[in-house]
N, C-alpha and C positions, 0 to 999 in steps of 0.2 A: 656033626660038621655045621649043619644049618644053624643049630643053637649057638655054636661058638661064634659064627659071624653075625648073629643077631644080637649077642651080648656085645661084641667088638663095636658094632655100629651105635649101640646105645652108650658105650663108653665114650666114643668119639664124640657123639652129640652132646653128652654131659660136658665133656671136656671143652668143647666149643662154646656151650652156654656159659661154662665158668669163666672161660677166657673173655668172652664178649661182656659178661657181667663185671668181671674185673676191670677191663678196659673203660667200661662206662663209669665205674666208681672212681677209677683213677683220673679219668678225665673230668670228673666232677670235682675232685679233690684239687686238681691242678688249674682247671679253667673255668669253674663255675664263677659267676659274677658275686663279688661282695657288695651288696647294695647298702647305701647308707640312708636309713629312714629320714625323710624330709631334708636331706642335704644333697647338694650335687657335687661335693668335694670335701676332703679333710686334709689337714695340714699336720704334719709331725716335724720335728727337729732331730736330726741325727749329728751328735757331736763327735769331734775327733776322737779316736780311741774308745768310743762307746762300745761295749760288748754287745753281742747279738742277743742275749737274754734280755737285756734291758730295752732293746729296740723292740722286741717282741711284746714286752710289757706295754710299751707306748701304744702298739698297734692294737692290742687287746683292750686296753683302757679307753681308747677312743672309739672303739666299735668298728673298726676297720676290717676285722677278719673275723670269720664264722666260728673258728675253732683253733685254738692256740696249738694243739697237738698236730692237727692236720697241716697247719701253715709251717710248723717246724718240720714235719716231714718232707714237705715240698722243697723247702730251703735246703735240706740235707741232700736230697736228690739231685737238685740243680748245682749244688756246690756253693750256695750263697750265705753260708753261715760264718765263713771267715773273711769274706771280702766285700766290706759295706763302705760306701762313700759317704762322708759327712755332708750335710746341706740341709736346707729347708725344702721339704717334699710336699707337693700338692697332688693328692691322689684323687682321680675322679670316681664317683660312685659307679659300681659295675665292673671295677677292676679285678682281675682274678689273683689267685695266690701266687701263681707262676709270674705274672707281670710284676706284682709287688716285689718279689724276690729279685727279678731282673732290674728293675728300676733302681733298687737299694744297691745292687752289685755294680751297676754301670753308671750310677749317678743320674740317670733319666728322670725326669719329672721334678728336679731341683729347680728352684727360682731364685732370682736375684732379688736382693732386698733393698729398697730405697731408704736412704738416710739423707736427711736434710739438715746441713750445717750451716747455721745462719751467721751472718757477720758479727764479729766482736767476741766470739766465744774464746776462751782460753783453750790450750792444748788439753788441760785437765778436763775440762767440760766436754771438749770433742771426745776424749777418751771414754767418758761415761756413756756419752750417746752411743758411740760404736759398740761399747760392750753390751748395752741394753738391746740394740737393733740388731747386730750381727754376730754377738757372742764372742768378741775378741777379748784377750787378756789386756785389760787397760793397764796394768802395771808395765808390761812388755811394751806397749805402745808409748807410755811415757818414758821408759828407758831409752828408746830410740830417739825420741824428741831431744833428749839431754845428752845423748851419746856423742861426744866431741869428735871422735874419729868417725862415726857414721854421718854426722853433720857435714864433716869435711869432704867425706867421700862423694856427697852429692853436690859438691862444688859451692858450698855456702860458707862464707867467711862471717860466722855469727856464733854466739855463746850457746845457742840451741836453735831448734826449728820453730819456736814460738814466733808467730807472725808470717810464716811461710806455708801454713796448712790452709790451703785456699778454701774459704767459704763456698759450698755449692751443694747440689743434691747428687749424691753418689749412689751407685748400684753395685752391691757386692754380694757374693754368695755368702751362706751361712758359715761363720767362723773362717774368714779369709785370713792369710798371713799378716801379722801386723806390719811387718816390713813393706809388704806390697802396697797397704793402704797408705802409709807415710810416703812412700816413694811416689805413688800416684799423685798425692796432693802436691807434693813439692814440684813434680813434673808439670802440673797444671799452673802452679805460680809461674814457673819459668816461661811458659807459653803466653801467659797472661801479661807478665812484666816485660813488655817487648822494648826494642831497640829505642823507640821514640822516648818512652818513660826513662829509660837509662841515660839517654842524652840530656833529658831535663834535669835528671839527679846530678849529672856531671856539671851542668851549668850552676846548679846550686852549690856544688862542691860537697855533695853528700853522698855517701855510700848507700847501697841497697838497704843495709841494716838500719841506717839512720832514717831513711824515708819511711820504712816499715814501722819503726819506732814511733815517729811523729804520726803516721797514720793510725796506729793502734791507740794512742791517746785521744785523738780526735773521735775515732770509733767509740771509744769509751765514754766520751762526753756527750755525743750528740744523740738527740732523739728526733728532731726535726731535720730531715735530709738537707734542706736548703741552707742550714747553719754550719755545715761542714766547712767550706771555705772561709767563713767569718771566724770561726773557732781556731782554724789553722793559722789565720792572719794574727790572731792574739798571741798564739804561741811563737810564731815567727818573730813577731815584734819583741816579745819578752827574751828570746834568745839574742836577737841583736843588741839589746840594751843590757845584756848580762844580768838579767832578773831571773830568779828561780821560776821554774814553771808552775809550781805549786798545783800540780794536777792530781785531783782526787782519785781518778782511776789507777794511778800509779801506786797509791797507798792500798786500794782494793787488791791489787796483784799480790802484795805481800802478805796479806792476811791469811791465816790459815783456816778461819771460820767465815770468810766472806763469800759473796758480797753481802754487806750489811751496811747500816747507818755507821758512819765514821764518828769516833770520838776524837778529842783533841789529844788524847794520849797517843792515838794512832799515828798521828803526825810526827810524833818524836821517835818512831821506830828506827833504829839505824839500819839502813839498806841502801846500796847503790840506787835502787829503784825509788827511793824516796825523794821525790822532787820538791818537798818542802825543806829539806835539809841540804840537798846537793843541787848545784847549778848544772845547766846543760841538760841534754837528753839522757835519759836512763841507758843502761849498757845495751838494751835490746827491746824489741816489742813486748807489750803486756797483754796481747790478744792477737788474734788473727783477723785483720781488717779486711773489708771488701774493697772493690776496686774505686768505689765513690770516695772512700776516705783516702785511699793511696794518691787518687787524683787531687784531693783537697790538699794533701801534704806537700804535693809536688807544685801545686797551683793555688797557694793561699790568697785570699782576697787582700787586696792593697787598701788596708785601713789603718787607723791610728788607735785602735782600741787595745788596751792593756789588761782590761779586767771584764769578767762577766759572772753572772750570778743567775741561778734558775729563777724563772718567774712564776712557778707553780703550775704552768699550763703546757709543760713539755718543751718550752723553749728558754730562752735566756734574754736578760738585759745586759747590754754592753756599755762599757764606759771607757773614756780616754785617760781619766785620772782618779786617784783614790778617793777624793771628796765625793764624786759622783758615785763611784763604787760603793761607798758607804751608804749613801742614800738609796741605792738599789737594794743593798742588803736589808736594810730596815723595811723597804716595801715588801721584800719577799717574805720576811718574818712575819709582817702584818697578815699577808695573804695566807700563810701557812696557819697562823693562828685562827683566821677567820674560817677557814675551810677544814680545820683540823686535820691537816695532812702533814705527813712525815717529810722531812727534808730530804729523804732518801740518802744518796751517797754524798750529798754536798753539806758539809757543815758550815762552809762559807765559800765564797767566790775567790776567784784569783785576785 
């Protein structure tokens, strides 16, 4: 009998040792820190619809987990192999397998990504920036920009959303919905384009679309900020006189391979946006202007200029008649020749 109890105590002791050892091993597998040699954190991107195996590939390749097999074991126990949220994740050194799984499952540790959209970019250029920065589908973004029903649903009486996609610094998660981005940009425009600006447009007899069209042309021309109202004044003067605007940025807008130096053949392209062929404003904006250019469009300088040409130093020479303009063109060509500079987008001035 004594021998039985002695063996029983040994068995209990061994069982306890096994349980404690097993618990210790499991605790190590689940909660031991994954340290990143020489780094305080590591970043991975999880895309929409990405399967768990490829996510583990990324974790393993970046050196974030000690053992692929042990990490997958933890994920299966916790139930994190089927529910993973997309996003840009920043994991700190020392994070455990269990926490990595939890973060992926609940989206904890995802960060917002800053995207700066500068003034004067076309919607196509914006789409490419958003695609690179936050992983959107640029084709879907562009589809929304030119979807007439969607444009009207946002309260815009315009052929597209070109011009209404406000330049700003945005913060989005990885792979946001393209529709949410466009809606957010248009919402910011409506907040920015306030009642006083609408009132000024009404005084001019212009629609919002016309204001943005003029502003986008000014934005496409200007390098020096102080020239915005001057250039706007030139275009307002030409409109009043029934002259064609002959604005090079409108030609750049219709080029498939632009922006580039314009050729004389480009000026003969048949498009309603070709202001060398058709008088008046084009049908809509040719880029997305900033507030400074919108203000210039609404409040042009009161001047008598009808022409301008680049001066080779970022600015322009302005003239009131064609004879003076021709002299400025010759000066510009001489400057360009002396400094061996390209004429950029200007084959000649207005």
